[in-house]
N, C-alpha and C positions, 0 to 999 in steps of 0.2 A: 504494500500500500504506500502511495506517495504522500508524504506529509503535506498538509495544506497550511498556508500562511493565514494569520489573522486578517480579517477584512473589516472595513468601517462602513456602516450604513450611512449613505449620503444625507438622508433627511434627519435622522436622530443623532448622528455622531457616535452612536454606540459601536463598539467593536465586538465582532464575533471571534472569540479565541478558540482555537482547536487544540485541545489537550492531547497528550499522547495516550490517553486512556480510552481507547475505543472510539475516538472521534467525538467525544462529548463537546458540546458547545456551551460557552458562557458569554452572556452579553456583558461588556465591560466599558464603563465610562470611568472617569477618575474616582467618582464616589463608590462604584462597585469594586474597584481595585483597593481603595482604602478599606472598605468593609471586609474584603477577603484577608488583607494583611492584619487588620484588627482582630478578626475572628481567629486567625492562626495564632497570633500572639496571646490572645485570651486563653485559648486551649492549651498551648504549650507552656506558657509561663504562669498560668493561673493568676492573671491580672484582670481586674474588672474592666469591662469594655469602656466604661465611661472615663477611665483614666488614660485612655489612649487617644491622642490627638495628633495632628500633623507635626506638632513641635516636640512630641515625645521622643526622647533620645533612647536608643536601644540599650546601650551599656549603662549610662548614668542613671536613667529613670526606671528602666525595666530590669536592670541587672542581667541582661542577656549575655551569654558567653558565645564563643566562636561556633560551637556546635548548634546553638539555637539559631544563630544568624545563617549558618550554612543550610540548615533545614528550610528556613524561610526563602533563601535564594533558590533552592531546588524547587520549592513549590511554585514560586513565581515563574521560573523558567518553564516548568512543565505545564502550568496552567495557561500562560500567555504566549508560549512559543518564542521566548526571547532568550538571549544569552547574556550572562553577566560574568565578566572576568573577576579574578580575585582582587586585582587592583581597583576595579570599579566598585566592587562590594565593600572594600576597605574604606572607601571615601564616603559611603552612605552612613550618616550618623543618626538620622531621624526617620520616623515613619513617613512623614511627608516627602522626604528625599527619595525614599524607596518607591513610593507610589508614583512620584513624578518620573523616576527612572523608567518604570514600566510603561507608563502612559505615553511618554515621549518616543518610545521605541515601537509602539503599535502603529500600524498604517494610519496615516492621517493625524497622528498625535503630535 
């Protein structure tokens, strides 16, 4: 099966991301990406969702370690069909920066 790239709906601006898990599709705008990141962090780090904002810092505010961040990067790559190098990941310090990184790499982002 040939992998498909994410595509953007011209009217709504939503992005259809094709994951590697059986071709499942997820509509993604910046808010949807934020929600996915927040939900991941809430589940993995047992942090209340209301404490996670764009300005939340992974290490300082959430006490996330390198494994936590690696798992988040893998989920973002798999869900949205993007690639993030170790150098790029190391520069991302906040939830908002991670969301922006993904959103800017989607078609039309």
